[in-house]
C-alpha positions in Angstrom: -13.3 -4.1 38.0 -10.4 -5.2 40.3 -10.4 -8.4 38.8 -10.1 -7.1 35.5 -7.3 -5.1 36.4 -5.4 -7.5 38.5 -5.6 -10.5 35.7 -7.1 -9.1 32.1 -4.9 -6.0 31.3 -1.6 -8.2 32.4 -2.7 -10.9 30.1 -3.6 -8.7 27.6 -0.1 -6.6 27.5 2.0 -10.0 27.8 -0.2 -11.3 24.8 0.6 -8.2 23.0 4.2 -8.6 24.2 4.5 -12.2 23.0 3.3 -11.2 19.3 5.8 -8.3 19.0 8.7 -10.6 20.3 7.6 -13.1 17.6 7.3 -10.4 14.8 10.6 -9.2 15.8 12.2 -12.5 15.4 10.2 -14.8 13.0 7.9 -12.2 11.3 5.7 -14.1 9.1 7.9 -17.4 9.2 5.0 -19.0 10.8 1.7 -18.8 9.0 -0.3 -17.6 11.9 1.5 -14.6 11.9 0.3 -13.7 8.2 -3.3 -13.2 9.6 -2.4 -12.0 13.1 -0.6 -9.0 11.4 -3.4 -7.9 9.3 -5.7 -7.2 12.3 -3.3 -6.5 15.3 -3.5 -3.0 15.0 -6.7 -3.0 16.2 -6.0 -4.9 19.3 -3.8 -2.2 20.2 -6.5 -0.1 21.2 -6.7 -0.9 25.0 -3.0 -0.1 25.2 -3.5 3.4 26.6 -6.2 2.1 29.4 -3.5 -0.8 30.0 -0.8 1.5 30.8 -2.9 3.5 33.2 -4.1 0.2 35.0 -0.7 -0.8 35.4 0.6 2.6 36.6 -2.3 2.5 39.2 -1.3 -0.9 40.3 2.5 0.0 40.2 3.0 -3.1 38.1 6.1 -1.0 36.8 7.9 -3.8 34.8 4.4 -4.3 33.0 4.2 -0.4 32.3 7.7 -0.4 30.7 6.3 -2.8 28.3 3.0 -1.2 27.7 5.0 2.4 26.9 7.5 0.0 24.7 4.6 -1.4 22.8 3.1 2.3 22.7 6.5 3.5 21.4 6.3 0.9 18.5 2.8 1.7 17.3 3.9 5.5 17.1 6.5 4.7 15.3 4.4 2.6 12.6 1.5 4.7 12.4 2.2 8.2 13.6 2.3 9.7 10.2 -1.5 8.9 9.3 -2.8 10.4 12.8 -0.9 13.9 12.2 -3.0 16.7 11.6 -2.8 18.6 8.1 -0.2 21.2 8.4 -0.1 24.3 5.9 -0.3 23.5 2.0 1.7 22.9 -0.9 1.6 24.0 -4.5 -0.5 22.0 -6.9 3.0 21.6 -9.0 4.4 18.0 -9.5 3.4 14.9 -10.8 0.0 13.7 -10.1 0.2 9.6 -9.7 -2.5 7.3 -9.1 -3.1 3.3 -8.1 -6.2 1.9 -8.5 -7.5 -1.6 -8.5 -10.8 -1.2 -10.4 -12.0 -4.6 -9.5 -12.1 -7.2 -12.4 -16.1 -7.9 -11.7 -17.1 -4.4 -11.8 -19.2 -4.0 -14.9 -20.1 -0.1 -14.4 -17.9 1.0 -16.9 -19.4 4.8 -16.9 -19.0 4.7 -13.0 -15.7 3.5 -13.2 -14.5 6.2 -16.0 -15.9 9.0 -13.4 -13.3 8.2 -11.2 -10.7 9.9 -13.6 -13.1 12.9 -14.7 -12.2 15.4 -11.7 -8.5 14.5 -11.3 -5.3 16.3 -13.2 -3.3 13.0 -13.4 -0.5 12.6 -15.2 0.4 8.7 -14.7 -2.2 6.3 -13.6 -1.3 2.5 -12.3 -4.2 -0.1 -12.6 -4.7 -3.2 -11.1 -7.3 -6.0 -11.6 -8.1 -4.5 -15.3 -9.8 -6.9 -17.7 -9.8 -6.7 -21.1 -13.5 -5.2 -21.4 -12.6 -2.8 -18.9 -9.4 -1.9 -20.5 -10.8 -1.4 -24.1 -13.4 1.1 -22.5 -11.0 2.8 -20.0 -8.3 3.1 -22.9 -10.5 4.3 -25.6 -12.3 7.0 -23.1 -8.9 8.1 -21.8 -7.0 8.3 -25.1 -6.8 12.1 -25.4 -5.5 12.4 -21.8 -3.4 9.5 -21.9 -2.1 8.6 -25.3 0.7 6.2 -23.7 -0.9 3.1 -22.7 0.5 -0.4 -21.5 -1.7 -3.5 -20.5 -0.2 -6.2 -18.8 -0.4 -10.1 -19.0 -3.8 -11.0 -19.3 -5.5 -13.2 -16.3 -8.9 -14.3 -15.4 -8.9 -12.1 -12.5 -7.8 -8.8 -14.5 -4.0 -7.5 -14.7 -1.8 -4.4 -14.2 -1.9 -1.5 -16.7 -0.3 2.1 -17.1 -2.0 4.9 -18.4 0.6 7.8 -18.9 1.0 11.6 -20.6 4.5 10.9 -21.5 6.0 8.5 -23.7 6.6 5.1 -23.1 10.3 4.1 -23.5 10.7 0.5 -22.6 8.5 -2.5 -20.5 9.7 -5.0 -18.6 7.5 -7.9 -16.7 8.9 -9.0 -13.5 8.1 -12.1 -11.3 6.7 -13.7 -14.5 5.8 -17.0 -13.0 3.4 -15.6 -10.4 0.0 -14.5 -11.2 -0.3 -10.8 -12.8 3.4 -10.1 -13.3 4.8 -6.8 -12.4 4.7 -4.0 -15.0 8.0 -1.9 -14.8 7.6 0.7 -17.3 10.1 3.4 -18.2 8.8 6.9 -18.9 10.4 10.0 -20.7 9.1 12.7 -18.2 10.1 16.1 -20.0 13.6 14.5 -20.7 13.9 13.0 -17.2 13.6 9.1 -16.9 11.2 7.8 -14.6 10.5 3.8 -14.0 7.2 3.3 -12.8 6.1 -0.3 -11.2 2.8 -1.3 -11.4 2.0 -4.0 -9.3 -0.9 -6.3 -7.6 1.2 -8.4 -5.3 -0.2 -11.8 -4.5 -3.4 -12.0 -2.1 -3.7 -13.9 1.0 -6.3 -14.0 3.6 -9.5 -16.1 4.6 -11.3 -15.4 1.2 -8.4 -16.5 -0.9 -6.9 -19.5 0.7 -8.2 -22.9 -0.1 -9.3 -24.5 3.1 -7.7 -27.8 2.5 -3.7 -27.5 4.4 -4.7 -23.8 4.7 -1.4 -22.9 6.6 0.8 -24.4 3.6 -1.2 -22.4 1.5 -0.9 -19.3 3.4 2.8 -20.0 3.5 3.3 -20.3 -0.1 1.2 -17.2 -1.1 3.3 -15.1 1.7 6.6 -16.6 0.1 5.2 -15.5 -3.7 4.4 -12.0 -2.3 7.9 -11.6 -0.9 9.4 -13.0 -3.9 7.2 -10.2 -6.2 8.6 -7.5 -3.8 12.2 -8.8 -4.1 11.9 -8.8 -7.8 11.0 -4.9 -7.6 13.9 -4.3 -5.3 16.2 -6.2 -7.6 15.4 -4.5 -10.7 15.3 -1.1 -8.8 18.8 -1.7 -7.6 20.3 -1.5 -11.2 18.4 1.9 -12.1 20.5 5.0 -12.0 17.4 7.1 -12.4 14.1 7.8 -10.6 11.5 5.2 -9.9 8.3 4.5 -7.9 5.8 1.8 -7.2 2.4 2.3 -7.9 0.6 -1.0 -6.2 -2.3 -2.6 -4.6 0.4 -4.6 -2.3 -1.9 -6.8 -0.3 0.0 -6.1 2.6 -0.1 -3.8 5.8 2.4 -2.2 7.6 3.6 -5.0 9.6 3.9 -7.5 6.6 7.2 -9.2 5.6 6.6 -7.8 1.7 5.9 -4.4 2.7 9.1 -4.3 5.1 11.0 -5.5 2.6 9.8 -2.7 -0.2 10.6 -0.1 2.7 14.2 -1.2 2.9 14.6 0.9 -0.3 11.0 3.1 -0.9 9.2 5.4 1.1 5.7 5.6 2.0 4.3 8.9 0.1 1.4 8.7 2.5 3.9 9.7 5.4 4.2 13.1 4.2 2.1 15.4 6.3 2.2 18.4 3.9 -0.9 18.8 2.3 -2.7 20.1 -0.4 -6.5 21.1 0.5 -7.1 22.3 -3.3 -7.7 19.2 -4.7 -11.3 18.4 -5.6 -12.8 15.2 -4.5 -9.7 13.9 -2.6 -9.1 13.4 1.1 -6.0 13.1 3.1 -4.8 9.2 3.3 -5.0 8.5 7.0 -6.3 5.0 6.7 -4.2 2.6 8.9 -5.6 -0.4 6.8 -3.6 0.4 4.1 -2.9 -2.1 1.0 -2.8 0.4 -1.7 0.5 2.4 -2.0 2.3 5.1 -3.6 6.1 4.2 -2.7 8.9 6.7 -3.8 12.2 5.6 -4.7 15.4 7.2 -5.2 15.3 10.9 -6.6 11.9 11.6 -5.7 9.6 13.2 -2.9 6.1 13.9 -2.2 3.7 16.1 -0.7 1.4 13.4 0.4 -1.2 11.0 -0.6 -4.9 11.7 -1.1 -7.8 9.2 -1.5 -10.6 9.4 -4.2 -13.9 9.5 -2.7 -15.6 8.0 -5.5 -14.5 4.5 -6.0 -15.9 4.0 -9.0 -17.5 0.8 -8.2 -14.8 -1.0 -7.2 -14.0 -2.4 -3.4 -10.9 0.1 -3.7 -10.6 3.6 -3.5 -8.1 4.9 -5.6 -4.8 6.9 -4.0 -3.4 9.9 -5.9 0.1 11.0 -5.0 1.8 14.4 -5.6 5.4 13.6 -6.6 8.4 16.0 -7.4 11.8 15.2 -8.8 14.4 16.1 -6.1 16.7 19.0 -6.9 
């Protein structure tokens, strides 16, 4: 135990410090950081024990480093750990983002995800033409205004809306599954919705030959997609939000880019417990987001417990226009 406290915990703390300094200075400029950032949060689990060990051994400078890292962890993830506080009104737009999984053939189960939810706007990712044909017909009465994106072998983005579609644009068209920028008329208020599925990266998706270069390319493409949303949103004079499978976690470059303009609706700590089949979104392994742009506020984001046969669970956000 003494050897463990003498050698392991100092090396552990210094290793996390090295990662933190690299994240601050280079972020994902070096490709191993792309993969490390996806899992680093789990390595923080021993930090409280490490802090106690450094305090017990009077390793003051290591204790300071540990407290710095704990403060950073709290800044990034504390909203997900907060208890539910009070309740909010059921009023507001109900928006959903849902990656249906392109290989999902259980269309009845897929449709059941929408049955208990009084939704206003839905952004779908990885929806194929057969899935879209089924969903658009089954949900036509609820969502009379529909837009399917650019066809892709692995599915594409689409929007279902109760409100009329005013215009449609495609962003980052040179990258798989161009982003849908759909302007809606929400009771005489304009609202632009970005239905996005950012480029995937990870062990499963990257060709093994020239692995590092392929990871770097996909990371750059993901950042380009995020920048395309930012550039488009900067020219708007009305409210906007992103509904996406962003394929990036809180420490990723694309997420940090998007957060320069948008806010994460899941950080809202006020909740509404009256939603059937939903639970508060507290997952620290986020890749599915409801991101709020100007003129919007949220009462929180909730997870649909029925996954509909997908490898994702839909997220439902409660969104209001600011006065």
